[in-house]
N, CA, C, O and the ligand as a Tripos MOL2 file, in Angstrom:
@<TRIPOS>MOLECULE
protein
  225   223    57     0     0
PROTEIN
NO_CHARGES

@<TRIPOS>ATOM
      1 N         -47.8110  -22.1970   48.6950 N.3       1 MET1
      2 CA        -46.3970  -22.0360   49.0460 C.3       1 MET1
      3 C         -46.2730  -21.0560   50.2140 C.2       1 MET1
      4 O         -47.0130  -20.0740   50.2860 O.2       1 MET1
      5 N         -45.3490  -21.3220   51.1130 N.am      2 ASN2
      6 CA        -45.1890  -20.3990   52.2380 C.3       2 ASN2
      7 C         -43.8310  -19.7240   52.2030 C.2       2 ASN2
      8 O         -43.3580  -19.1680   53.1950 O.2       2 ASN2
      9 N         -43.2150  -19.7920   51.0210 N.am      3 LYS3
     10 CA        -41.8880  -19.2050   50.8720 C.3       3 LYS3
     11 C         -41.7230  -18.7090   49.4400 C.2       3 LYS3
     12 O         -42.1970  -19.3410   48.4960 O.2       3 LYS3
     13 N         -41.0570  -17.5890   49.2890 N.am      4 CYS4
     14 CA        -40.8610  -17.0290   47.9550 C.3       4 CYS4
     15 C         -39.6520  -17.6760   47.2840 C.2       4 CYS4
     16 O         -38.5450  -17.6060   47.8180 O.2       4 CYS4
     17 N         -39.8420  -18.3040   46.1250 N.am      5 PRO5
     18 CA        -38.7380  -18.9670   45.4380 C.3       5 PRO5
     19 C         -37.7520  -17.9700   44.8390 C.2       5 PRO5
     20 O         -36.6330  -18.3310   44.4760 O.2       5 PRO5
     21 N         -38.1700  -16.7350   44.7420 N.am      6 ASN6
     22 CA        -37.3180  -15.7070   44.1360 C.3       6 ASN6
     23 C         -36.2860  -15.1630   45.1230 C.2       6 ASN6
     24 O         -35.1280  -14.9460   44.7640 O.2       6 ASN6
     25 N         -36.7080  -14.9480   46.3540 N.am      7 CYS7
     26 CA        -35.8000  -14.3610   47.3330 C.3       7 CYS7
     27 C         -35.6830  -15.1890   48.6110 C.2       7 CYS7
     28 O         -34.9740  -14.8180   49.5470 O.2       7 CYS7
     29 N         -36.4060  -16.3400   48.6310 N.am      8 ASN8
     30 CA        -36.3340  -17.2610   49.7690 C.3       8 ASN8
     31 C         -36.8300  -16.6710   51.0890 C.2       8 ASN8
     32 O         -36.4780  -17.1560   52.1640 O.2       8 ASN8
     33 N         -37.6280  -15.6510   51.0010 N.am      9 THR9
     34 CA        -38.2250  -15.1010   52.2170 C.3       9 THR9
     35 C         -39.4610  -15.9060   52.5780 C.2       9 THR9
     36 O         -40.2760  -16.2140   51.7090 O.2       9 THR9
     37 N         -39.6080  -16.2470   53.8440 N.am     10 THR10
     38 CA        -40.7830  -16.9740   54.2920 C.3      10 THR10
     39 C         -41.8170  -16.0020   54.8490 C.2      10 THR10
     40 O         -41.5110  -14.8600   55.1920 O.2      10 THR10
     41 N         -43.0490  -16.4930   54.9250 N.am     11 TYR11
     42 CA        -44.1200  -15.6630   55.4700 C.3      11 TYR11
     43 C         -43.8090  -15.2730   56.9140 C.2      11 TYR11
     44 O         -44.0910  -14.1550   57.3450 O.2      11 TYR11
     45 N         -43.2340  -16.2010   57.6360 N.am     12 ARG12
     46 CA        -42.8770  -15.9250   59.0270 C.3      12 ARG12
     47 C         -41.8580  -14.7840   59.1230 C.2      12 ARG12
     48 O         -41.9450  -13.9320   60.0080 O.2      12 ARG12
     49 N         -40.9110  -14.7830   58.2180 N.am     13 GLU13
     50 CA        -39.9030  -13.7140   58.2170 C.3      13 GLU13
     51 C         -40.5440  -12.3590   57.9170 C.2      13 GLU13
     52 O         -40.1790  -11.3340   58.4930 O.2      13 GLU13
     53 N         -41.5000  -12.3870   57.0060 N.am     14 ILE14
     54 CA        -42.1990  -11.1410   56.6680 C.3      14 ILE14
     55 C         -42.9860  -10.6270   57.8700 C.2      14 ILE14
     56 O         -43.0200   -9.4260   58.1390 O.2      14 ILE14
     57 N         -43.6190  -11.5540   58.5870 N.am     15 LEU15
     58 CA        -44.3510  -11.1500   59.7920 C.3      15 LEU15
     59 C         -43.4000  -10.5620   60.8230 C.2      15 LEU15
     60 O         -43.7210   -9.5840   61.4990 O.2      15 LEU15
     61 N         -42.2370  -11.1650   60.9310 N.am     16 GLN16
     62 CA        -41.2710  -10.7230   61.9470 C.3      16 GLN16
     63 C         -40.6410   -9.3750   61.5950 C.2      16 GLN16
     64 O         -40.4660   -8.5150   62.4580 O.2      16 GLN16
     65 N         -40.3070   -9.2060   60.3300 N.am     17 THR17
     66 CA        -39.6090   -7.9890   59.9240 C.3      17 THR17
     67 C         -40.5610   -6.8790   59.4820 C.2      17 THR17
     68 O         -40.2600   -5.6910   59.5980 O.2      17 THR17
     69 N         -41.7280   -7.3050   58.9680 N.am     18 GLY18
     70 CA        -42.6650   -6.3260   58.4480 C.3      18 GLY18
     71 C         -42.3560   -5.9210   57.0140 C.2      18 GLY18
     72 O         -42.9930   -5.0280   56.4560 O.2      18 GLY18
     73 N         -41.3720   -6.5890   56.4280 N.am     19 PHE19
     74 CA        -40.9940   -6.2780   55.0520 C.3      19 PHE19
     75 C         -41.0400   -7.5290   54.1830 C.2      19 PHE19
     76 O         -40.6650   -8.6160   54.6210 O.2      19 PHE19
     77 N         -41.5020   -7.3630   52.9510 N.am     20 VAL20
     78 CA        -41.4320   -8.4710   52.0150 C.3      20 VAL20
     79 C         -40.0500   -8.4710   51.3560 C.2      20 VAL20
     80 O         -39.3860   -7.4370   51.2790 O.2      20 VAL20
     81 N         -39.6370   -9.6320   50.8900 N.am     21 GLY21
     82 CA        -38.3090   -9.7320   50.2820 C.3      21 GLY21
     83 C         -38.2620   -9.0950   48.9130 C.2      21 GLY21
     84 O         -37.2860   -8.4320   48.5600 O.2      21 GLY21
     85 N         -39.3270   -9.2970   48.1330 N.am     22 CYS22
     86 CA        -39.3830   -8.7520   46.7870 C.3      22 CYS22
     87 C         -40.8420   -8.7100   46.3440 C.2      22 CYS22
     88 O         -41.7200   -9.1760   47.0700 O.2      22 CYS22
     89 N         -41.1050   -8.1680   45.1850 N.am     23 GLU23
     90 CA        -42.4900   -8.0700   44.7310 C.3      23 GLU23
     91 C         -43.0830   -9.4340   44.3740 C.2      23 GLU23
     92 O         -44.3030   -9.5910   44.3290 O.2      23 GLU23
     93 N         -42.2270  -10.4080   44.1220 N.am     24 GLU24
     94 CA        -42.6990  -11.7530   43.8020 C.3      24 GLU24
     95 C         -43.3200  -12.4340   45.0280 C.2      24 GLU24
     96 O         -44.1330  -13.3500   44.9030 O.2      24 GLU24
     97 N         -42.9240  -11.9720   46.1950 N.am     25 CYS25
     98 CA        -43.4330  -12.5690   47.4300 C.3      25 CYS25
     99 C         -44.9520  -12.5730   47.4560 C.2      25 CYS25
    100 O         -45.5710  -13.5300   47.9190 O.2      25 CYS25
    101 N         -45.5440  -11.5060   46.9600 N.am     26 TYR26
    102 CA        -47.0040  -11.4000   46.9630 C.3      26 TYR26
    103 C         -47.6550  -12.4810   46.1150 C.2      26 TYR26
    104 O         -48.7810  -12.9000   46.3830 O.2      26 TYR26
    105 N         -46.9430  -12.9270   45.0940 N.am     27 LYS27
    106 CA        -47.4990  -13.9300   44.1940 C.3      27 LYS27
    107 C         -47.3160  -15.3460   44.7160 C.2      27 LYS27
    108 O         -48.1680  -16.2110   44.5150 O.2      27 LYS27
    109 N         -46.1920  -15.5710   45.3920 N.am     28 HIS28
    110 CA        -45.8260  -16.9370   45.7410 C.3      28 HIS28
    111 C         -46.2030  -17.3540   47.1510 C.2      28 HIS28
    112 O         -46.4270  -18.5360   47.4120 O.2      28 HIS28
    113 N         -46.2740  -16.4020   48.0540 N.am     29 ILE29
    114 CA        -46.5940  -16.7550   49.4300 C.3      29 ILE29
    115 C         -48.0910  -16.6480   49.6420 C.2      29 ILE29
    116 O         -48.6560  -15.5540   49.6550 O.2      29 ILE29
    117 N         -48.7240  -17.7960   49.8060 N.am     30 ASP30
    118 CA        -50.1790  -17.8540   49.8550 C.3      30 ASP30
    119 C         -50.7770  -16.9610   50.9330 C.2      30 ASP30
    120 O         -51.7170  -16.2090   50.6750 O.2      30 ASP30
    121 N         -50.2380  -17.0450   52.1180 N.am     31 GLU31
    122 CA        -50.7920  -16.2680   53.2260 C.3      31 GLU31
    123 C         -50.6550  -14.7680   52.9880 C.2      31 GLU31
    124 O         -51.5150  -13.9790   53.3810 O.2      31 GLU31
    125 N         -49.5760  -14.3990   52.3480 N.am     32 LEU32
    126 CA        -49.3650  -12.9840   52.0530 C.3      32 LEU32
    127 C         -50.3310  -12.5110   50.9710 C.2      32 LEU32
    128 O         -50.9230  -11.4370   51.0740 O.2      32 LEU32
    129 N         -50.4780  -13.3280   49.9360 N.am     33 ALA33
    130 CA        -51.4100  -13.0000   48.8570 C.3      33 ALA33
    131 C         -52.8280  -12.8770   49.4000 C.2      33 ALA33
    132 O         -53.5830  -11.9850   49.0120 O.2      33 ALA33
    133 N         -53.1690  -13.7740   50.2900 N.am     34 LYS34
    134 CA        -54.4950  -13.7750   50.8930 C.3      34 LYS34
    135 C         -54.7070  -12.5240   51.7480 C.2      34 LYS34
    136 O         -55.7630  -11.8940   51.6990 O.2      34 LYS34
    137 N         -53.7030  -12.1870   52.5160 N.am     35 ALA35
    138 CA        -53.7860  -11.0080   53.3740 C.3      35 ALA35
    139 C         -53.9400   -9.7370   52.5480 C.2      35 ALA35
    140 O         -54.7370   -8.8610   52.8850 O.2      35 ALA35
    141 N         -53.1790   -9.6440   51.4730 N.am     36 VAL36
    142 CA        -53.2560   -8.4790   50.5900 C.3      36 VAL36
    143 C         -54.6190   -8.4250   49.9060 C.2      36 VAL36
    144 O         -55.2220   -7.3580   49.7910 O.2      36 VAL36
    145 N         -55.0950   -9.5720   49.4560 N.am     37 LYS37
    146 CA        -56.3790   -9.6460   48.7800 C.3      37 LYS37
    147 C         -57.5050   -9.1990   49.7150 C.2      37 LYS37
    148 O         -58.3890   -8.4370   49.3230 O.2      37 LYS37
    149 N         -57.4570   -9.6830   50.9420 N.am     38 GLU38
    150 CA        -58.4780   -9.3150   51.9180 C.3      38 GLU38
    151 C         -58.4220   -7.8270   52.2310 C.2      38 GLU38
    152 O         -59.4470   -7.1830   52.4510 O.2      38 GLU38
    153 N         -57.2240   -7.3060   52.2470 N.am     39 LEU39
    154 CA        -57.0410   -5.8850   52.5270 C.3      39 LEU39
    155 C         -57.7200   -5.0430   51.4500 C.2      39 LEU39
    156 O         -58.4530   -4.1010   51.7520 O.2      39 LEU39
    157 N         -57.4670   -5.3920   50.1930 N.am     40 TYR40
    158 CA        -58.0480   -4.6410   49.0890 C.3      40 TYR40
    159 C         -59.5340   -4.9150   48.9530 C.2      40 TYR40
    160 O         -60.3220   -3.9940   48.7360 O.2      40 TYR40
    161 N         -59.9190   -6.1690   49.0800 N.am     41 ASP41
    162 CA        -61.3400   -6.5120   48.9820 C.3      41 ASP41
    163 C         -62.1380   -5.8430   50.0790 C.2      41 ASP41
    164 O         -63.2740   -5.4190   49.8680 O.2      41 ASP41
    165 N         -61.5400   -5.7520   51.2430 N.am     42 GLY42
    166 CA        -62.2280   -5.1560   52.3750 C.3      42 GLY42
    167 C         -62.5410   -3.6880   52.1410 C.2      42 GLY42
    168 O         -63.4990   -3.1490   52.6960 O.2      42 GLY42
    169 N         -61.7230   -3.0440   51.3110 N.am     43 LYS43
    170 CA        -61.9630   -1.6340   51.0250 C.3      43 LYS43
    171 C         -62.9690   -1.4410   49.8950 C.2      43 LYS43
    172 O         -63.6800   -0.4380   49.8360 O.2      43 LYS43
    173 N         -63.0100   -2.4240   49.0060 N.am     44 LYS44
    174 CA        -63.9090   -2.3140   47.8700 C.3      44 LYS44
    175 C         -65.3000   -2.8480   48.1730 C.2      44 LYS44
    176 O         -66.3040   -2.2880   47.7340 O.2      44 LYS44
    177 N         -65.3440   -3.9250   48.9180 N.am     45 TYR45
    178 CA        -66.6090   -4.6020   49.1310 C.3      45 TYR45
    179 C         -66.9180   -4.7410   50.6140 C.2      45 TYR45
    180 O         -66.0270   -4.8660   51.4540 O.2      45 TYR45
    181 N         -68.1820   -4.7160   50.8950 N.am     46 CYS46
    182 CA        -68.6110   -5.0010   52.2500 C.3      46 CYS46
    183 C         -69.1760   -6.4070   52.2640 C.2      46 CYS46
    184 O         -70.0980   -6.7100   51.5070 O.2      46 CYS46
    185 N         -68.6490   -7.2510   53.0940 N.am     47 GLY47
    186 CA        -69.1530   -8.6050   53.1630 C.3      47 GLY47
    187 C         -68.2240   -9.5850   52.4870 C.2      47 GLY47
    188 O         -67.2050   -9.2050   51.9090 O.2      47 GLY47
    189 N         -68.5850  -10.8450   52.5660 N.am     48 LYS48
    190 CA        -67.7270  -11.8940   52.0370 C.3      48 LYS48
    191 C         -68.1360  -12.2690   50.6180 C.2      48 LYS48
    192 O         -69.3110  -12.2310   50.2530 O.2      48 LYS48
    193 N         -67.1370  -12.6300   49.8410 N.am     49 ARG49
    194 CA        -67.3890  -13.0620   48.4700 C.3      49 ARG49
    195 C         -66.8490  -14.4650   48.2820 C.2      49 ARG49
    196 O         -65.8360  -14.8420   48.8710 O.2      49 ARG49
    197 N         -67.5390  -15.2300   47.4530 N.am     50 ALA50
    198 CA        -67.1130  -16.6010   47.2130 C.3      50 ALA50
    199 C         -65.8650  -16.6300   46.3420 C.2      50 ALA50
    200 O         -65.1150  -17.6060   46.3710 O.2      50 ALA50
    201 N         -65.6370  -15.5930   45.5820 N.am     51 GLY51
    202 CA        -64.4400  -15.5370   44.7690 C.3      51 GLY51
    203 C         -64.6060  -16.0980   43.3700 C.2      51 GLY51
    204 O         -63.6150  -16.3570   42.6870 O.2      51 GLY51
    205 N         -65.8400  -16.2890   42.9340 N.am     52 GLY52
    206 CA        -66.0550  -16.7950   41.5860 C.3      52 GLY52
    207 C         -65.7890  -15.7120   40.5520 C.2      52 GLY52
    208 O         -66.1560  -14.5540   40.7560 O.2      52 GLY52
    209 N         -65.1570  -16.0750   39.4510 N.am     53 ALA53
    210 CA        -64.8200  -15.1070   38.4280 C.3      53 ALA53
    211 C         -66.0350  -14.7260   37.6060 C.2      53 ALA53
    212 O         -66.0740  -13.6500   37.0100 O.2      53 ALA53
    213 N         -67.0210  -15.5990   37.5720 N.am     54 ASN54
    214 CA        -68.2070  -15.3480   36.7620 C.3      54 ASN54
    215 C         -69.4010  -14.9650   37.6420 C.2      54 ASN54
    216 O         -70.4700  -15.5680   37.5470 O.2      54 ASN54
    217 N         -69.2160  -13.9900   38.4700 N.am     55 GLY55
    218 CA        -70.3010  -13.5750   39.3580 C.3      55 GLY55
    219 C         -70.4870  -14.5760   40.4740 C.2      55 GLY55
    220 O         -69.5210  -14.9260   41.1520 O.2      55 GLY55
    221 N         -71.6920  -15.0410   40.6800 N.am     56 ILE56
    222 CA        -71.9400  -16.0110   41.7420 C.3      56 ILE56
    223 C         -71.5910  -17.3890   41.2040 C.2      56 ILE56
    224 O         -71.7180  -18.3820   41.9210 O.2      56 ILE56
    225 ZN        -39.7290  -12.6450   47.3050 Zn       57 ZN57
@<TRIPOS>BOND
     1     1     2 1
     2     2     3 1
     3     3     4 2
     4     3     5 am
     5     5     6 1
     6     6     7 1
     7     7     8 2
     8     7     9 am
     9     9    10 1
    10    10    11 1
    11    11    12 2
    12    11    13 am
    13    13    14 1
    14    14    15 1
    15    15    16 2
    16    15    17 am
    17    17    18 1
    18    18    19 1
    19    19    20 2
    20    19    21 am
    21    21    22 1
    22    22    23 1
    23    23    24 2
    24    23    25 am
    25    25    26 1
    26    26    27 1
    27    27    28 2
    28    27    29 am
    29    29    30 1
    30    30    31 1
    31    31    32 2
    32    31    33 am
    33    33    34 1
    34    34    35 1
    35    35    36 2
    36    35    37 am
    37    37    38 1
    38    38    39 1
    39    39    40 2
    40    39    41 am
    41    41    42 1
    42    42    43 1
    43    43    44 2
    44    43    45 am
    45    45    46 1
    46    46    47 1
    47    47    48 2
    48    47    49 am
    49    49    50 1
    50    50    51 1
    51    51    52 2
    52    51    53 am
    53    53    54 1
    54    54    55 1
    55    55    56 2
    56    55    57 am
    57    57    58 1
    58    58    59 1
    59    59    60 2
    60    59    61 am
    61    61    62 1
    62    62    63 1
    63    63    64 2
    64    63    65 am
    65    65    66 1
    66    66    67 1
    67    67    68 2
    68    67    69 am
    69    69    70 1
    70    70    71 1
    71    71    72 2
    72    71    73 am
    73    73    74 1
    74    74    75 1
    75    75    76 2
    76    75    77 am
    77    77    78 1
    78    78    79 1
    79    79    80 2
    80    79    81 am
    81    81    82 1
    82    82    83 1
    83    83    84 2
    84    83    85 am
    85    85    86 1
    86    86    87 1
    87    87    88 2
    88    87    89 am
    89    89    90 1
    90    90    91 1
    91    91    92 2
    92    91    93 am
    93    93    94 1
    94    94    95 1
    95    95    96 2
    96    95    97 am
    97    97    98 1
    98    98    99 1
    99    99   100 2
   100    99   101 am
   101   101   102 1
   102   102   103 1
   103   103   104 2
   104   103   105 am
   105   105   106 1
   106   106   107 1
   107   107   108 2
   108   107   109 am
   109   109   110 1
   110   110   111 1
   111   111   112 2
   112   111   113 am
   113   113   114 1
   114   114   115 1
   115   115   116 2
   116   115   117 am
   117   117   118 1
   118   118   119 1
   119   119   120 2
   120   119   121 am
   121   121   122 1
   122   122   123 1
   123   123   124 2
   124   123   125 am
   125   125   126 1
   126   126   127 1
   127   127   128 2
   128   127   129 am
   129   129   130 1
   130   130   131 1
   131   131   132 2
   132   131   133 am
   133   133   134 1
   134   134   135 1
   135   135   136 2
   136   135   137 am
   137   137   138 1
   138   138   139 1
   139   139   140 2
   140   139   141 am
   141   141   142 1
   142   142   143 1
   143   143   144 2
   144   143   145 am
   145   145   146 1
   146   146   147 1
   147   147   148 2
   148   147   149 am
   149   149   150 1
   150   150   151 1
   151   151   152 2
   152   151   153 am
   153   153   154 1
   154   154   155 1
   155   155   156 2
   156   155   157 am
   157   157   158 1
   158   158   159 1
   159   159   160 2
   160   159   161 am
   161   161   162 1
   162   162   163 1
   163   163   164 2
   164   163   165 am
   165   165   166 1
   166   166   167 1
   167   167   168 2
   168   167   169 am
   169   169   170 1
   170   170   171 1
   171   171   172 2
   172   171   173 am
   173   173   174 1
   174   174   175 1
   175   175   176 2
   176   175   177 am
   177   177   178 1
   178   178   179 1
   179   179   180 2
   180   179   181 am
   181   181   182 1
   182   182   183 1
   183   183   184 2
   184   183   185 am
   185   185   186 1
   186   186   187 1
   187   187   188 2
   188   187   189 am
   189   189   190 1
   190   190   191 1
   191   191   192 2
   192   191   193 am
   193   193   194 1
   194   194   195 1
   195   195   196 2
   196   195   197 am
   197   197   198 1
   198   198   199 1
   199   199   200 2
   200   199   201 am
   201   201   202 1
   202   202   203 1
   203   203   204 2
   204   203   205 am
   205   205   206 1
   206   206   207 1
   207   207   208 2
   208   207   209 am
   209   209   210 1
   210   210   211 1
   211   211   212 2
   212   211   213 am
   213   213   214 1
   214   214   215 1
   215   215   216 2
   216   215   217 am
   217   217   218 1
   218   218   219 1
   219   219   220 2
   220   219   221 am
   221   221   222 1
   222   222   223 1
   223   223   224 2
@<TRIPOS>SUBSTRUCTURE
     1 MET1         2 RESIDUE 1 A MET
     2 ASN2         6 RESIDUE 1 A ASN
     3 LYS3        10 RESIDUE 1 A LYS
     4 CYS4        14 RESIDUE 1 A CYS
     5 PRO5        18 RESIDUE 1 A PRO
     6 ASN6        22 RESIDUE 1 A ASN
     7 CYS7        26 RESIDUE 1 A CYS
     8 ASN8        30 RESIDUE 1 A ASN
     9 THR9        34 RESIDUE 1 A THR
    10 THR10       38 RESIDUE 1 A THR
    11 TYR11       42 RESIDUE 1 A TYR
    12 ARG12       46 RESIDUE 1 A ARG
    13 GLU13       50 RESIDUE 1 A GLU
    14 ILE14       54 RESIDUE 1 A ILE
    15 LEU15       58 RESIDUE 1 A LEU
    16 GLN16       62 RESIDUE 1 A GLN
    17 THR17       66 RESIDUE 1 A THR
    18 GLY18       70 RESIDUE 1 A GLY
    19 PHE19       74 RESIDUE 1 A PHE
    20 VAL20       78 RESIDUE 1 A VAL
    21 GLY21       82 RESIDUE 1 A GLY
    22 CYS22       86 RESIDUE 1 A CYS
    23 GLU23       90 RESIDUE 1 A GLU
    24 GLU24       94 RESIDUE 1 A GLU
    25 CYS25       98 RESIDUE 1 A CYS
    26 TYR26      102 RESIDUE 1 A TYR
    27 LYS27      106 RESIDUE 1 A LYS
    28 HIS28      110 RESIDUE 1 A HIS
    29 ILE29      114 RESIDUE 1 A ILE
    30 ASP30      118 RESIDUE 1 A ASP
    31 GLU31      122 RESIDUE 1 A GLU
    32 LEU32      126 RESIDUE 1 A LEU
    33 ALA33      130 RESIDUE 1 A ALA
    34 LYS34      134 RESIDUE 1 A LYS
    35 ALA35      138 RESIDUE 1 A ALA
    36 VAL36      142 RESIDUE 1 A VAL
    37 LYS37      146 RESIDUE 1 A LYS
    38 GLU38      150 RESIDUE 1 A GLU
    39 LEU39      154 RESIDUE 1 A LEU
    40 TYR40      158 RESIDUE 1 A TYR
    41 ASP41      162 RESIDUE 1 A ASP
    42 GLY42      166 RESIDUE 1 A GLY
    43 LYS43      170 RESIDUE 1 A LYS
    44 LYS44      174 RESIDUE 1 A LYS
    45 TYR45      178 RESIDUE 1 A TYR
    46 CYS46      182 RESIDUE 1 A CYS
    47 GLY47      186 RESIDUE 1 A GLY
    48 LYS48      190 RESIDUE 1 A LYS
    49 ARG49      194 RESIDUE 1 A ARG
    50 ALA50      198 RESIDUE 1 A ALA
    51 GLY51      202 RESIDUE 1 A GLY
    52 GLY52      206 RESIDUE 1 A GLY
    53 ALA53      210 RESIDUE 1 A ALA
    54 ASN54      214 RESIDUE 1 A ASN
    55 GLY55      218 RESIDUE 1 A GLY
    56 ILE56      222 RESIDUE 1 A ILE
    57 ZN57       225 GROUP 0 **** ****
């Protein structure tokens, strides 16, 4: 999804304003969730991960 069903904010709007519409945006907007995930993963881990829940 590229838009939050809770507040109708789009990813493009977030990029333009720099603000998310609500906390649900992180869950519903794929690009935003991905960006946040990469941000946190980048601080915890060095290198790329496949994203498997059971290790490799
Ligand atoms: Zn929202």
